[in-house]
C-alpha positions in Angstrom: 132.9 90.3 31.1 129.9 90.6 28.6 129.6 86.8 27.5 129.9 85.6 31.7 127.0 88.5 32.1 125.0 86.9 29.6 125.7 83.0 30.7 124.3 84.3 34.2 121.5 85.7 32.7 120.8 82.2 30.5 120.8 80.3 34.2 119.0 82.3 36.1 116.5 82.2 33.5 116.8 78.5 33.4 116.4 77.8 37.1 113.9 79.9 38.5 112.2 81.7 35.9 111.1 79.3 33.2 110.1 77.0 35.1 108.0 79.2 36.7 106.6 80.2 33.7 106.0 76.6 32.0 104.4 75.6 35.3 101.9 78.4 34.8 101.5 78.2 31.1 101.3 74.4 31.2 97.7 74.3 33.0 96.2 77.1 30.9 97.7 75.4 27.8 95.6 72.5 28.7 92.5 74.2 29.2 92.7 76.0 26.0 92.7 72.5 24.6 89.3 71.9 26.2 87.8 75.2 25.8 88.2 76.7 29.6 91.2 78.8 29.4 89.7 81.5 30.8 89.9 81.6 34.5 92.9 79.0 34.7 96.6 78.7 34.4 98.2 81.7 34.7 95.3 83.9 34.6 93.9 81.7 37.6 97.2 82.2 39.6 97.5 85.9 39.1 94.3 86.3 40.3 94.7 84.4 43.5 98.1 86.5 44.1 96.2 89.4 44.0 93.3 88.1 46.2 96.5 87.3 49.2 98.2 90.4 48.8 94.9 92.3 49.2 94.2 90.2 52.4 97.2 90.7 53.6 97.0 94.7 53.2 93.4 95.0 54.2 93.8 92.7 57.7 91.2 93.1 60.5 92.6 94.9 63.5 91.1 93.5 66.5 90.6 94.7 70.5 91.6 92.1 73.2 90.8 91.7 76.9 92.3 89.6 79.3 92.7 88.9 83.1 95.9 86.1 84.5 97.1 85.1 88.3 100.5 84.0 88.2 104.0 83.8 90.7 106.2 86.0 91.0 109.3 84.6 92.2 112.9 86.8 92.7 114.4 89.7 95.3 115.5 92.9 94.9 118.2 94.3 97.0 120.8 97.1 97.6 124.5 97.4 98.8 126.6 100.5 100.1 130.2 100.8 100.3 131.8 103.1 103.4 134.5 104.1 105.5 134.6 102.2 108.7 137.6 102.0 111.2 139.5 98.1 111.9 138.3 95.6 114.1 141.7 94.3 115.4 142.3 90.2 115.3 144.1 88.6 118.0 143.6 85.0 117.7 140.1 84.1 117.7 139.4 87.6 119.8 138.5 91.2 118.4 138.8 94.3 119.6 138.6 97.6 117.9 138.0 100.6 116.5 140.9 101.4 115.0 142.9 103.3 111.9 145.4 101.8 110.1 148.8 103.8 109.4 145.7 106.5 110.1 143.5 105.1 107.5 139.9 103.8 107.7 139.1 100.4 106.0 136.0 99.6 104.2 132.9 98.2 105.8 129.8 97.4 103.9 126.1 96.9 104.1 123.4 95.0 102.0 119.6 94.5 102.3 117.9 92.2 100.0 114.4 92.0 100.2 112.5 88.7 98.3 109.9 89.8 95.9 108.0 86.0 96.4 104.3 86.3 96.3 101.2 85.4 93.8 100.2 88.5 91.6 97.5 89.1 89.7 96.8 91.7 86.6 94.7 92.6 83.9 95.4 93.2 80.4 95.0 94.5 76.8 96.3 94.9 73.2 95.2 96.3 70.0 96.4 95.1 66.7 96.7 93.8 63.6 97.8 90.1 63.4 101.4 89.2 62.0 101.6 93.6 61.6 101.5 95.2 64.8 100.2 95.2 67.7 100.0 97.4 71.3 100.2 95.4 74.3 99.0 97.4 78.4 99.3 95.5 81.3 99.2 96.0 84.9 99.8 93.7 88.1 99.2 93.4 91.3 100.7 91.4 94.5 97.9 89.0 95.6 99.6 88.0 98.8 102.1 90.5 101.3 103.8 88.4 102.7 106.7 87.5 100.6 109.4 85.6 103.0 112.8 86.9 105.3 114.6 90.4 104.8 117.7 89.5 105.1 120.5 92.6 106.4 124.5 92.1 106.5 127.0 94.0 107.4 130.4 93.5 106.9 133.3 95.2 108.6 137.1 95.7 107.8 139.5 93.5 110.3 143.2 93.8 110.9 144.4 90.5 111.3 147.4 91.2 113.9 149.5 87.4 113.3 149.7 88.2 109.4 149.1 91.8 108.7 146.4 91.0 106.1 143.1 93.3 106.0 140.2 91.2 105.8 136.2 91.4 105.9 134.4 89.6 107.9 130.2 89.7 108.7 130.1 91.1 111.8 125.9 91.6 111.9 123.1 89.4 110.2 119.4 90.0 110.9 116.5 88.3 109.5 112.9 90.2 109.5 109.4 89.9 108.3 107.9 91.5 105.2 104.6 92.6 104.2 105.1 93.8 100.7 102.6 96.2 98.2 103.7 96.0 94.3 102.7 97.4 90.8 103.8 96.7 87.6 102.9 98.0 84.3 104.3 97.6 81.2 103.5 99.4 77.8 104.9 97.6 74.5 104.6 98.2 70.7 105.1 95.6 68.3 105.9 96.0 64.6 106.4 92.5 62.3 109.0 93.4 59.3 109.3 89.8 57.9 106.6 87.3 57.7 106.9 83.9 56.3 103.8 80.9 55.3 105.2 77.3 55.7 103.7 74.9 53.2 101.1 73.7 56.4 99.8 77.0 56.9 101.5 78.2 59.6 102.7 81.7 60.0 106.0 82.7 61.3 106.9 86.6 61.9 109.9 88.5 63.2 109.7 92.4 64.4 110.9 94.6 66.9 109.6 96.0 70.4 109.3 99.3 71.9 108.5 99.6 75.4 107.9 101.1 78.6 107.9 99.3 82.4 107.2 100.4 85.8 108.0 98.9 89.0 106.8 100.3 92.7 107.8 98.4 95.3 107.5 99.1 99.3 107.3 96.6 101.8 107.4 97.5 105.9 109.7 95.0 107.8 108.9 93.6 111.4 109.6 91.7 114.1 114.1 91.7 113.7 116.1 88.6 114.9 119.5 89.6 114.7 123.1 88.1 115.7 126.9 88.7 115.0 128.2 85.9 113.3 131.7 85.8 114.6 130.1 86.4 118.0 131.3 90.1 118.6 127.9 91.4 119.2 125.2 89.9 121.6 122.0 88.5 119.5 119.1 91.2 119.3 115.8 90.6 118.9 113.1 93.3 118.0 108.9 93.1 118.0 107.1 95.3 115.7 107.9 97.5 113.0 111.3 98.2 112.3 112.4 99.6 108.8 110.2 100.3 105.7 111.6 100.3 102.1 110.2 102.1 98.8 111.8 101.3 95.3 111.0 102.1 91.6 111.9 101.5 88.5 111.4 103.2 85.4 112.9 101.6 82.3 112.9 102.3 78.9 113.4 99.3 76.5 113.7 97.9 73.2 114.2 94.5 71.6 113.1 91.7 68.9 110.3 89.9 69.1 109.3 85.8 67.3 106.0 84.7 66.6 104.5 81.7 65.4 100.8 81.2 64.4 99.5 77.5 63.5 97.1 76.5 61.4 95.2 75.8 63.7 94.7 76.9 67.3 98.3 77.2 68.8 100.7 80.3 69.0 104.1 81.2 70.2 105.1 84.5 71.2 109.7 84.8 71.7 110.2 88.6 73.7 114.1 89.3 74.1 114.4 93.1 75.5 117.4 95.5 76.6 117.0 99.0 78.6 118.2 101.5 80.9 116.5 101.3 84.4 116.5 104.3 86.4 115.8 103.8 90.5 115.0 106.0 92.9 114.9 104.3 96.5 114.2 105.2 100.5 114.9 103.4 103.5 113.6 104.7 106.7 115.9 102.8 109.8 113.1 103.5 112.2 114.8 101.8 114.6 117.7 104.5 114.3 115.7 107.6 113.3 118.1 107.0 110.1 116.7 108.1 106.5 118.5 106.8 103.1 117.7 107.5 99.7 119.2 107.0 96.5 119.0 107.9 92.7 120.3 104.8 90.2 120.7 103.7 87.1 122.0 100.9 84.9 120.9 97.7 82.1 117.9 95.7 82.4 117.3 92.7 80.2 114.5 90.5 80.4 113.6 87.0 78.1 110.5 86.1 77.6 107.9 83.4 76.0 104.3 83.3 75.4 102.4 80.1 74.1 98.2 80.9 73.4 95.7 77.9 72.4 92.8 79.1 70.8 89.3 77.7 73.1 87.2 79.1 70.6 86.3 82.0 67.8 87.6 84.8 70.6 88.3 83.3 73.4 92.5 82.5 73.9 93.9 80.1 77.0 97.6 82.0 77.7 100.5 80.7 79.5 103.6 82.9 79.7 107.2 82.5 81.5 109.3 86.0 81.9 113.0 86.2 83.2 114.3 90.0 84.1 117.1 91.8 85.3 117.9 94.9 86.6 121.4 96.6 87.9 121.8 100.4 89.0 124.6 102.2 90.1 124.3 105.7 91.9 124.8 107.5 95.3 123.2 107.4 98.4 122.2 109.6 100.9 121.5 109.4 104.7 120.4 111.6 106.7 119.1 111.6 110.6 115.8 112.9 111.4 116.5 112.5 115.3 119.0 112.6 118.1 120.3 109.2 118.5 123.2 107.2 120.4 124.7 107.6 116.7 124.4 110.9 115.8 122.6 114.3 116.2 119.7 115.6 114.3 120.0 116.6 111.0 123.3 115.0 110.4 124.0 113.9 106.9 126.2 111.7 105.0 126.7 112.3 101.3 128.4 110.6 98.0 127.9 106.7 99.6 128.5 104.4 97.1 125.6 102.6 95.7 124.4 100.1 93.7 121.0 97.5 93.5 120.5 94.4 91.8 116.8 92.5 91.2 116.4 89.4 89.5 112.7 88.0 88.8 111.1 85.5 87.2 107.4 85.3 86.7 105.5 82.3 85.0 101.6 83.0 84.7 98.3 81.8 83.2 95.1 83.6 81.8 92.1 84.1 79.9 91.7 86.9 76.6 89.0 87.5 75.1 89.2 89.4 71.5 86.4 91.6 70.0 
């Protein structure tokens, strides 16, 4: 055992330590012979190392402000399932509504709200390059028309000829949208590992923690509705028919990779995972019915951001981000006026509810560093 340990020490010395000491002493030896030993060789190497250490530990804290504009693409939808009587399908005709063996079937409804719009924002950052940073951003939609809201309903169907129990889409509608949206993001970064290459490019690895807030509010109007299987007459309703608002609160954590060239380029890659908490309200104005839900579920995002230094203080930024939110909870429905469906005050609770949002955001901006 002792012989093996001695052998390992000798190998380490010959392969790592000895070449370093030799390379450090050799310049000193040469300079001694020429009367220039002071400040050369090992002494100079130690001074250089100490200077670099002081430079790293006494880095400059900077503050930056930025403005940006970009395009958001995606959607936010919610989906509910509920008990419903069956339609009876006999050949190509439908009749209803019935229970089968005293049991109801399952109906479903889904509303998809488009997010496609131009976004403008401002940002602020404080930090020490390659060590830590705190970034804050705020954004709002610049255009309100995001496309068509899609509303789909599925009803349970009993096929008389085969005895099958299936679902068919019985109602579909498209409506005009007007969106107001607010986006807020606070993120802290701490770099625990940094490496400088031979070309003086610097790579860093760090952890992140943050909080993201989104509020999406819609006015829905001009409903064009029809039945894909032809059991209901087409309907067109002009004017406002529905309002919808959903809020996401998202704490998250993740990793960041940072690369900076010796010149004017840099690249930042982030991956985050967290928990999304949502609250929404859907007011079906035409039906005098208000639906509310609270839910939670996983969130993740991926982001790439590049920068080009235009001057000592001014930088051009370009970023691409994708995020995904999926939450589940329960919905409550209340009729606030008497209609053909229900009397005022009628309440249904415990409806199975889920919501999902996918968003892709690409933007460019300018940042000024003080």
